[in-house]
TILO-411702 format. One record per residue (C-alpha): residue number from 0; residue in one letter; x, y, z. Coordinates in steps of 0.25 Angstrom, whole numbers, always signed. Layout:
N
NUM/A/X/Y/Z $
...
# end
This chain:
527
0/X/-39/+118/-13 $
1/X/-45/+104/-12 $
2/X/-47/+102/-28 $
3/X/-31/+100/-26 $
4/X/-33/+87/-19 $
5/X/-44/+81/-30 $
6/X/-41/+65/-32 $
7/X/-39/+63/-46 $
8/X/-50/+58/-56 $
9/X/-48/+43/-60 $
10/X/-56/+32/-67 $
11/X/-65/+23/-56 $
12/X/-68/+9/-57 $
13/X/-75/+1/-49 $
14/X/-70/-12/-49 $
15/X/-55/-18/-51 $
16/X/-61/-25/-63 $
17/X/-66/-12/-68 $
18/X/-53/-5/-64 $
19/X/-45/-16/-73 $
20/X/-54/-15/-83 $
21/X/-54/+1/-85 $
22/X/-39/+0/-85 $
23/X/-38/-10/-96 $
24/X/-48/-1/-104 $
25/X/-40/+10/-101 $
26/X/-26/+6/-102 $
27/X/-25/-6/-111 $
28/X/-13/-9/-116 $
29/X/-4/+1/-106 $
30/X/+4/-8/-98 $
31/X/-3/-11/-83 $
32/X/+8/-20/-75 $
33/X/+21/-22/-77 $
34/X/+29/-33/-69 $
35/X/+40/-43/-68 $
36/X/+41/-58/-68 $
37/X/+55/-64/-65 $
38/X/+60/-50/-69 $
39/X/+52/-50/-81 $
40/X/+44/-38/-85 $
41/X/+30/-41/-89 $
42/X/+18/-29/-91 $
43/X/+3/-31/-92 $
44/X/-6/-22/-100 $
45/X/-20/-17/-94 $
46/X/-26/-25/-106 $
47/X/-18/-37/-100 $
48/X/-20/-35/-86 $
49/X/-35/-34/-87 $
50/X/-34/-48/-97 $
51/X/-26/-55/-86 $
52/X/-35/-51/-75 $
53/X/-48/-57/-81 $
54/X/-40/-69/-85 $
55/X/-36/-70/-71 $
56/X/-51/-67/-66 $
57/X/-57/-78/-74 $
58/X/-46/-90/-69 $
59/X/-50/-86/-56 $
60/X/-64/-89/-60 $
61/X/-63/-102/-65 $
62/X/-54/-110/-54 $
63/X/-58/-123/-50 $
64/X/-63/-116/-37 $
65/X/-71/-104/-36 $
66/X/-64/-93/-32 $
67/X/-71/-81/-24 $
68/X/-59/-75/-15 $
69/X/-43/-76/-21 $
70/X/-31/-72/-14 $
71/X/-19/-67/-21 $
72/X/-5/-71/-17 $
73/X/+8/-66/-23 $
74/X/+19/-55/-25 $
75/X/+12/-42/-32 $
76/X/+11/-46/-47 $
77/X/+3/-44/-60 $
78/X/-2/-58/-58 $
79/X/-6/-54/-44 $
80/X/-14/-41/-49 $
81/X/-20/-48/-59 $
82/X/-27/-58/-49 $
83/X/-31/-46/-41 $
84/X/-38/-41/-51 $
85/X/-43/-57/-57 $
86/X/-51/-56/-44 $
87/X/-58/-43/-46 $
88/X/-63/-48/-60 $
89/X/-66/-59/-55 $
90/X/-75/-56/-43 $
91/X/-66/-61/-34 $
92/X/-63/-59/-19 $
93/X/-45/-55/-21 $
94/X/-37/-57/-8 $
95/X/-24/-51/-8 $
96/X/-14/-58/-2 $
97/X/+1/-53/+6 $
98/X/+10/-64/+1 $
99/X/+19/-59/+14 $
100/X/+10/-67/+23 $
101/X/+12/-80/+27 $
102/X/+5/-92/+23 $
103/X/-4/-93/+35 $
104/X/-8/-79/+34 $
105/X/-11/-80/+18 $
106/X/-21/-93/+21 $
107/X/-27/-86/+34 $
108/X/-30/-74/+24 $
109/X/-35/-83/+12 $
110/X/-46/-88/+23 $
111/X/-49/-75/+28 $
112/X/-53/-71/+15 $
113/X/-61/-83/+9 $
114/X/-50/-86/-2 $
115/X/-54/-96/-12 $
116/X/-41/-93/-21 $
117/X/-27/-91/-18 $
118/X/-20/-83/-31 $
119/X/-5/-84/-28 $
120/X/+9/-80/-35 $
121/X/+17/-90/-39 $
122/X/+28/-83/-30 $
123/X/+20/-86/-20 $
124/X/+17/-101/-23 $
125/X/+22/-106/-9 $
126/X/+15/-97/+0 $
127/X/+1/-100/-9 $
128/X/+4/-114/-6 $
129/X/+4/-113/+10 $
130/X/-7/-103/+9 $
131/X/-16/-113/+2 $
132/X/-12/-126/+10 $
133/X/-23/-132/+15 $
134/X/-32/-121/+11 $
135/X/-45/-122/+1 $
136/X/-38/-109/-5 $
137/X/-37/-113/-21 $
138/X/-23/-106/-26 $
139/X/-19/-102/-40 $
140/X/-6/-95/-44 $
141/X/-7/-82/-52 $
142/X/+2/-87/-64 $
143/X/-7/-100/-66 $
144/X/-19/-92/-66 $
145/X/-11/-81/-75 $
146/X/-8/-93/-85 $
147/X/-21/-100/-86 $
148/X/-29/-100/-97 $
149/X/-40/-88/-100 $
150/X/-54/-95/-96 $
151/X/-68/-88/-102 $
152/X/-76/-82/-91 $
153/X/-83/-70/-89 $
154/X/-79/-63/-77 $
155/X/-89/-59/-65 $
156/X/-96/-45/-64 $
157/X/-89/-38/-52 $
158/X/-94/-32/-40 $
159/X/-85/-18/-36 $
160/X/-91/-20/-20 $
161/X/-88/-35/-20 $
162/X/-76/-39/-11 $
163/X/-66/-39/-20 $
164/X/-53/-40/-10 $
165/X/-48/-44/+3 $
166/X/-37/-39/+9 $
167/X/-29/-43/+21 $
168/X/-24/-30/+28 $
169/X/-12/-31/+36 $
170/X/-12/-21/+46 $
171/X/-1/-20/+56 $
172/X/-11/-24/+66 $
173/X/-20/-35/+68 $
174/X/-24/-48/+58 $
175/X/-27/-45/+42 $
176/X/-40/-42/+39 $
177/X/-47/-43/+24 $
178/X/-51/-31/+19 $
179/X/-62/-32/+11 $
180/X/-63/-24/-3 $
181/X/-70/-22/-16 $
182/X/-66/-19/-30 $
183/X/-74/-7/-29 $
184/X/-64/-1/-15 $
185/X/-53/-5/-23 $
186/X/-56/+3/-37 $
187/X/-62/+15/-28 $
188/X/-48/+15/-22 $
189/X/-41/+13/-34 $
190/X/-49/+26/-40 $
191/X/-48/+33/-26 $
192/X/-33/+32/-26 $
193/X/-30/+36/-40 $
194/X/-38/+50/-36 $
195/X/-25/+54/-30 $
196/X/-14/+48/-39 $
197/X/-12/+53/-54 $
198/X/-7/+42/-62 $
199/X/-6/+41/-78 $
200/X/-8/+29/-87 $
201/X/+4/+28/-97 $
202/X/+12/+36/-86 $
203/X/+13/+31/-73 $
204/X/+18/+19/-68 $
205/X/+19/+13/-54 $
206/X/+27/+2/-47 $
207/X/+19/-7/-38 $
208/X/+29/-10/-26 $
209/X/+19/-15/-16 $
210/X/+11/-28/-13 $
211/X/-2/-31/-21 $
212/X/-9/-36/-10 $
213/X/-8/-21/-2 $
214/X/-21/-15/-5 $
215/X/-12/-2/-6 $
216/X/-4/-5/-20 $
217/X/-14/-14/-24 $
218/X/-25/-3/-25 $
219/X/-16/+10/-28 $
220/X/-4/+3/-37 $
221/X/-11/-9/-45 $
222/X/-26/-6/-44 $
223/X/-25/+10/-45 $
224/X/-14/+10/-55 $
225/X/-21/+0/-64 $
226/X/-33/+10/-64 $
227/X/-25/+22/-69 $
228/X/-17/+14/-80 $
229/X/-3/+15/-74 $
230/X/+7/+2/-76 $
231/X/+9/-5/-64 $
232/X/+23/-11/-61 $
233/X/+26/-21/-52 $
234/X/+38/-20/-43 $
235/X/+46/-34/-43 $
236/X/+47/-33/-27 $
237/X/+50/-23/-18 $
238/X/+65/-23/-18 $
239/X/+64/-20/-34 $
240/X/+57/-8/-32 $
241/X/+67/+3/-37 $
242/X/+72/-5/-46 $
243/X/+58/-6/-53 $
244/X/+56/+8/-50 $
245/X/+67/+12/-59 $
246/X/+63/+1/-70 $
247/X/+49/+5/-68 $
248/X/+48/+20/-67 $
249/X/+35/+21/-57 $
250/X/+28/+35/-56 $
251/X/+21/+29/-46 $
252/X/+22/+20/-34 $
253/X/+13/+17/-21 $
254/X/+21/+13/-10 $
255/X/+22/+11/+4 $
256/X/+32/+21/+14 $
257/X/+42/+10/+16 $
258/X/+45/+8/+1 $
259/X/+45/+24/+0 $
260/X/+56/+25/+11 $
261/X/+64/+15/+4 $
262/X/+63/+21/-10 $
263/X/+69/+34/-5 $
264/X/+80/+29/+4 $
265/X/+85/+21/-7 $
266/X/+85/+34/-16 $
267/X/+92/+41/-4 $
268/X/+101/+28/-3 $
269/X/+106/+30/-18 $
270/X/+107/+44/-16 $
271/X/+118/+42/-5 $
272/X/+124/+32/-14 $
273/X/+125/+41/-25 $
274/X/+132/+52/-15 $
275/X/+121/+61/-20 $
276/X/+113/+65/-5 $
277/X/+116/+79/-4 $
278/X/+109/+82/-19 $
279/X/+98/+74/-17 $
280/X/+94/+80/-5 $
281/X/+96/+93/-11 $
282/X/+88/+90/-23 $
283/X/+77/+83/-15 $
284/X/+77/+94/-6 $
285/X/+74/+105/-18 $
286/X/+65/+95/-26 $
287/X/+55/+93/-14 $
288/X/+53/+109/-13 $
289/X/+47/+108/-27 $
290/X/+41/+95/-27 $
291/X/+33/+102/-15 $
292/X/+30/+112/-25 $
293/X/+27/+105/-35 $
294/X/+38/+105/-44 $
295/X/+48/+93/-45 $
296/X/+64/+94/-48 $
297/X/+66/+80/-46 $
298/X/+68/+75/-60 $
299/X/+79/+87/-60 $
300/X/+86/+82/-49 $
301/X/+84/+70/-44 $
302/X/+82/+62/-57 $
303/X/+90/+51/-54 $
304/X/+85/+50/-40 $
305/X/+71/+46/-46 $
306/X/+75/+37/-55 $
307/X/+80/+28/-46 $
308/X/+63/+27/-44 $
309/X/+61/+26/-58 $
310/X/+61/+40/-61 $
311/X/+46/+42/-64 $
312/X/+42/+41/-51 $
313/X/+32/+52/-45 $
314/X/+22/+47/-35 $
315/X/+24/+37/-23 $
316/X/+11/+35/-16 $
317/X/+13/+30/-2 $
318/X/+4/+20/+8 $
319/X/+3/+9/+18 $
320/X/+11/+18/+27 $
321/X/+12/+33/+32 $
322/X/+22/+41/+23 $
323/X/+33/+50/+29 $
324/X/+31/+65/+24 $
325/X/+47/+65/+23 $
326/X/+47/+53/+14 $
327/X/+36/+60/+4 $
328/X/+47/+71/+4 $
329/X/+58/+65/+1 $
330/X/+50/+58/-11 $
331/X/+44/+72/-14 $
332/X/+59/+76/-16 $
333/X/+62/+67/-27 $
334/X/+50/+70/-34 $
335/X/+41/+59/-31 $
336/X/+27/+60/-24 $
337/X/+27/+52/-13 $
338/X/+11/+52/-5 $
339/X/+5/+44/+3 $
340/X/-11/+38/+4 $
341/X/-18/+31/+13 $
342/X/-26/+16/+15 $
343/X/-31/+6/+20 $
344/X/-35/-8/+14 $
345/X/-48/-5/+18 $
346/X/-49/+7/+10 $
347/X/-44/-1/-2 $
348/X/-33/+4/+1 $
349/X/-33/+20/-1 $
350/X/-41/+30/+7 $
351/X/-32/+43/+6 $
352/X/-21/+49/-4 $
353/X/-12/+60/-6 $
354/X/-12/+65/-19 $
355/X/+1/+65/-30 $
356/X/-1/+79/-32 $
357/X/-6/+82/-17 $
358/X/+0/+78/-4 $
359/X/-5/+81/+11 $
360/X/+7/+79/+19 $
361/X/+5/+68/+30 $
362/X/-8/+66/+24 $
363/X/-11/+51/+18 $
364/X/-20/+58/+6 $
365/X/-34/+63/+6 $
366/X/-45/+51/+7 $
367/X/-48/+46/-8 $
368/X/-62/+49/-15 $
369/X/-74/+41/-10 $
370/X/-67/+38/+4 $
371/X/-70/+46/+17 $
372/X/-62/+45/+30 $
373/X/-68/+50/+43 $
374/X/-59/+50/+56 $
375/X/-64/+44/+68 $
376/X/-58/+45/+80 $
377/X/-44/+47/+73 $
378/X/-48/+35/+63 $
379/X/-49/+36/+49 $
380/X/-61/+28/+44 $
381/X/-63/+27/+30 $
382/X/-74/+23/+20 $
383/X/-78/+25/+5 $
384/X/-78/+16/-8 $
385/X/-63/+10/-6 $
386/X/-65/+6/+10 $
387/X/-68/-9/+12 $
388/X/-80/-13/+18 $
389/X/-73/-23/+29 $
390/X/-65/-36/+31 $
391/X/-67/-48/+25 $
392/X/-75/-59/+34 $
393/X/-70/-49/+46 $
394/X/-82/-41/+52 $
395/X/-75/-39/+65 $
396/X/-64/-31/+58 $
397/X/-74/-26/+50 $
398/X/-82/-20/+61 $
399/X/-69/-15/+69 $
400/X/-64/-7/+54 $
401/X/-76/-2/+49 $
402/X/-89/+3/+52 $
403/X/-100/+9/+43 $
404/X/-92/+9/+31 $
405/X/-80/+16/+35 $
406/X/-66/+9/+38 $
407/X/-58/+13/+50 $
408/X/-45/+13/+45 $
409/X/-37/+12/+59 $
410/X/-29/+24/+56 $
411/X/-29/+38/+62 $
412/X/-31/+52/+54 $
413/X/-37/+64/+49 $
414/X/-43/+69/+38 $
415/X/-40/+84/+32 $
416/X/-51/+95/+27 $
417/X/-45/+88/+12 $
418/X/-47/+75/+15 $
419/X/-33/+70/+17 $
420/X/-31/+59/+27 $
421/X/-20/+60/+38 $
422/X/-16/+48/+45 $
423/X/-12/+50/+61 $
424/X/-11/+35/+67 $
425/X/-17/+22/+67 $
426/X/-28/+20/+77 $
427/X/-23/+6/+80 $
428/X/-9/+10/+82 $
429/X/-12/+20/+93 $
430/X/-5/+20/+107 $
431/X/-18/+22/+116 $
432/X/-10/+28/+130 $
433/X/-16/+28/+142 $
434/X/-17/+43/+143 $
435/X/-27/+42/+133 $
436/X/-19/+47/+122 $
437/X/-18/+40/+108 $
438/X/-3/+38/+101 $
439/X/-2/+35/+88 $
440/X/+9/+24/+84 $
441/X/+11/+28/+71 $
442/X/+14/+44/+74 $
443/X/+26/+39/+84 $
444/X/+30/+27/+72 $
445/X/+31/+38/+63 $
446/X/+40/+46/+71 $
447/X/+49/+37/+76 $
448/X/+50/+33/+60 $
449/X/+56/+46/+58 $
450/X/+69/+41/+67 $
451/X/+79/+38/+55 $
452/X/+85/+24/+62 $
453/X/+71/+20/+63 $
454/X/+66/+8/+54 $
455/X/+52/+4/+61 $
456/X/+44/+9/+73 $
457/X/+32/+5/+81 $
458/X/+25/+12/+91 $
459/X/+16/+7/+101 $
460/X/+12/+5/+115 $
461/X/+18/-4/+126 $
462/X/+13/-3/+141 $
463/X/+9/+10/+139 $
464/X/+23/+16/+131 $
465/X/+21/+22/+117 $
466/X/+34/+12/+112 $
467/X/+41/+14/+99 $
468/X/+48/+0/+95 $
469/X/+57/+4/+83 $
470/X/+65/-5/+72 $
471/X/+79/+1/+68 $
472/X/+84/-6/+58 $
473/X/+99/-11/+59 $
474/X/+106/-6/+49 $
475/X/+104/+10/+56 $
476/X/+116/+14/+66 $
477/X/+115/+10/+79 $
478/X/+104/+15/+86 $
479/X/+105/+17/+101 $
480/X/+93/+16/+109 $
481/X/+95/+30/+114 $
482/X/+96/+35/+98 $
483/X/+82/+30/+97 $
484/X/+77/+35/+109 $
485/X/+83/+48/+106 $
486/X/+75/+49/+93 $
487/X/+62/+44/+100 $
488/X/+63/+55/+112 $
489/X/+64/+65/+99 $
490/X/+49/+60/+94 $
491/X/+44/+60/+110 $
492/X/+48/+75/+109 $
493/X/+39/+79/+99 $
494/X/+26/+73/+105 $
495/X/+17/+74/+116 $
496/X/+22/+65/+129 $
497/X/+10/+53/+128 $
498/X/+16/+51/+113 $
499/X/+31/+48/+119 $
500/X/+38/+35/+115 $
501/X/+40/+29/+127 $
502/X/+48/+16/+125 $
503/X/+57/+13/+113 $
504/X/+60/-2/+107 $
505/X/+70/-4/+98 $
506/X/+67/-17/+87 $
507/X/+77/-26/+83 $
508/X/+70/-31/+72 $
509/X/+60/-24/+62 $
510/X/+45/-24/+65 $
511/X/+36/-35/+59 $
512/X/+28/-29/+47 $
513/X/+16/-32/+41 $
514/X/+16/-35/+25 $
515/X/+14/-22/+22 $
516/X/+25/-16/+28 $
517/X/+18/-11/+42 $
518/X/+24/-14/+55 $
519/X/+14/-23/+63 $
520/X/+9/-17/+75 $
521/X/+9/-30/+83 $
522/X/+23/-37/+81 $
523/X/+24/-52/+81 $
524/X/+32/-58/+91 $
525/X/+47/-61/+82 $
526/X/+49/-77/+82 $
# end
């Protein structure tokens, strides 16, 4: 029944400029974006968004210094979105920056990407000053440009296939590389992604909680939902997520597994506080059975629980890291569809996605239209309309990761007969044993994470022995070395001998992480 796996039909645009113009024409006075400034609520319609973007684009083109590459620095905000989209209208190259990086790192990225102008939020004024010091880069605040008088200027024609965006990766190994993306790459990926989730203008609302400098959030939540006419609510900060879920009552969200886990733990904590654990687990067990048969009773039994998440949440789309199947079942048991996709910045980013009406267990979804995947020596290679052509001013890295138009993802996987993709590990994180066997570090880490008291884990080779380095939160009950060893031995009992974890190291502090909350494979010395 392959017809059950067909993608939804939706409108396609060739560029981000066309996407914004089309949305304004279709949705006009409907609310596009809701947000807060100093706790005061604001909203912008699709017509107002288009006007603000065109105004900002003209201002960029009339600055005292000619601009070709413009970087954007600041927290996720309405002004950030306007800055980004204005570059698309002005025919400029945009470079989104991670505001969590040090000033020295940011200065290095500006140089690597040939930035002429840094547009920054006034909240990042101090860091912007440090980045601009001693540099030829011209700086201007978003707020200054937004408040500037209008100028008369005709905007240029846009080439959808010209370089539009340079996105620096924040991988767990190696230095950052500037992924080159075009407006066609991104607009195509919006069209591809919307084929998996049915959203409806006037009914659906999304809460944006992830940083905009990550392509996942920018493409899926911002560009994707603007294309579909959905109202986007900008979260005031990660600590306000649950509060603003209740305020905005979203119907869907794009999140990462860590946030999904925190949301469900908050639910369980509230249930325990109310001393309703028995009723909760009885009802969720019943509802999970019915949910898997396409019936949802959560509105009858779990209305109060769902109210804590706004009361209307129906879909959570998860990306950025592997998603445990038992977490999917937990959300399903309260009537919420949690499913995962897979992507990389080099793919704009979505490469595969599960459907809102069909999930394949342990799969990261069906490969999106107009993209191909082939497995070469176990590694996933991708090719298609939304795939980058390489890294900016880095021919060596490009030659290493791209071959004849195919991008080598560095991930290991397989594809089934229905074009659903399964991830089995990370090529760069394979442990190569002296007997010729290869062991996936992620496979062992996933098993270790199932130990209840383990908070963080990293598996690697040390002197030809598979080693597990583990961090256990201080608030956990006293865990002895014997208790930890016993749990690891339970894992070893399920594995062939060559995969056995031989050494265990217990960390006193959490692992260092990238700005996207992934554990760094190479840990820097703690000073």
